Kinemage of the C-alpha trace (Angstrom):
@kinemage 1
@onewidth
@group {chain A} dominant
@subgroup {mainchain}
@vectorlist {calphas} color= white
{ca met a 1} P -81.220 -155.136 -122.189
{ca arg a 2} L -83.744 -156.921 -119.998
{ca arg a 3} L -85.848 -154.906 -117.559
{ca arg a 4} L -86.239 -156.021 -113.964
{ca lys a 5} L -89.748 -156.719 -112.773
{ca ala a 6} L -91.128 -154.040 -110.472
{ca phe a 7} L -92.946 -155.069 -107.308
{ca pro a 8} L -95.538 -153.077 -105.348
{ca thr a 9} L -94.140 -153.829 -101.881
{ca leu a 10} L -91.201 -155.458 -100.160
{ca gln a 11} L -93.419 -158.340 -99.050
{ca ala a 12} L -94.616 -158.899 -102.628
{ca tyr a 13} L -90.977 -159.005 -103.779
{ca met a 14} L -90.142 -161.602 -101.135
{ca asp a 15} L -93.246 -163.696 -101.839
{ca glu a 16} L -92.775 -163.735 -105.596
{ca thr a 17} L -89.014 -164.272 -105.680
{ca gly a 18} L -88.899 -166.672 -102.742
{ca ile a 19} L -86.065 -164.768 -101.074
{ca ser a 20} L -85.915 -165.291 -97.328
{ca gln a 21} L -85.726 -162.581 -94.700
{ca gly a 22} L -82.258 -163.821 -93.847
{ca ser a 23} L -80.980 -163.522 -97.420
{ca leu a 24} L -82.548 -160.111 -97.967
{ca ser a 25} L -81.262 -158.776 -94.667
{ca lys a 26} L -77.721 -159.881 -95.592
{ca arg a 27} L -77.967 -158.114 -98.957
{ca ala a 28} L -79.185 -154.960 -97.199
{ca asp a 29} L -76.558 -155.320 -94.450
{ca ile a 30} L -79.092 -155.256 -91.605
{ca ser a 31} L -80.184 -157.847 -89.070
{ca gln a 32} L -83.016 -160.234 -89.855
{ca ala a 33} L -84.823 -158.917 -86.771
{ca his a 34} L -84.659 -155.331 -88.092
{ca leu a 35} L -86.022 -156.445 -91.478
{ca ser a 36} L -88.810 -158.341 -89.728
{ca met a 37} L -89.821 -155.197 -87.817
{ca ile a 38} L -89.841 -153.184 -91.069
{ca leu a 39} L -92.027 -155.804 -92.765
{ca ser a 40} L -94.464 -155.880 -89.845
{ca gly a 41} L -94.712 -152.086 -89.737
{ca glu a 42} L -93.158 -151.896 -86.283
{ca arg a 43} L -90.239 -149.830 -87.593
{ca thr a 44} L -89.792 -147.349 -90.396
{ca pro a 45} L -86.396 -147.602 -92.082
{ca ser a 46} L -84.115 -144.599 -92.343
{ca leu a 47} L -84.120 -142.923 -95.734
{ca pro a 48} L -80.739 -144.423 -96.757
{ca leu a 49} L -81.936 -147.914 -95.780
{ca ala a 50} L -85.302 -147.406 -97.505
{ca leu a 51} L -83.478 -146.369 -100.683
{ca lys a 52} L -81.216 -149.425 -100.466
{ca leu a 53} L -84.148 -151.814 -99.973
{ca ala a 54} L -86.096 -150.123 -102.780
{ca arg a 55} L -83.133 -150.546 -105.123
{ca ile a 56} L -82.579 -154.206 -104.162
{ca ala a 57} L -86.260 -155.182 -104.471
{ca asn a 58} L -87.205 -152.762 -107.291
{ca ile a 59} L -90.085 -151.292 -105.281
{ca pro a 60} L -91.271 -147.713 -104.753
{ca val a 61} L -89.421 -146.181 -101.804
{ca glu a 62} L -92.729 -144.598 -100.715
{ca thr a 63} L -94.018 -148.038 -99.705
{ca leu a 64} L -91.336 -148.148 -97.024
{ca ile a 65} L -91.501 -144.605 -95.666
{ca gly a 66} L -94.851 -143.243 -96.849
{ca lys a 67} L -96.855 -144.333 -93.805
{ca gln a 68} L -94.666 -142.202 -91.566
{ca his a 69} L -95.787 -139.016 -93.353
{ca glu a 70} L -99.394 -139.872 -94.257
{ca asn a 71} L -101.054 -137.833 -91.530
{ca val a 72} L -98.714 -134.847 -91.631
{ca glu a 73} L -100.581 -131.692 -92.614
{ca ala a 74} L -98.894 -129.391 -95.094
C-alpha cells in the first residue's frame, strides 16, 4: 500500500499538487471565497471543516485552527 505524502500547510499542498482554489473548494463543499479567506488567515474554519480539509490535503489540523488558540492561557 502506498502512503500519501504529508504536507505542512494547506498552501503547501496546493502549491505542490497544483490544485486550484476552485477545485479544492468543490472537494470540501465550500465556496472558493470561503477557502480564500481561510488561506489568507481572515477566517478560521469550523472544526468539522478543518478536519475535512486536513483529511483531503493530508495536513495537520492544527495548521488550520491552531492560531485561534495560540494566545489562550491555560
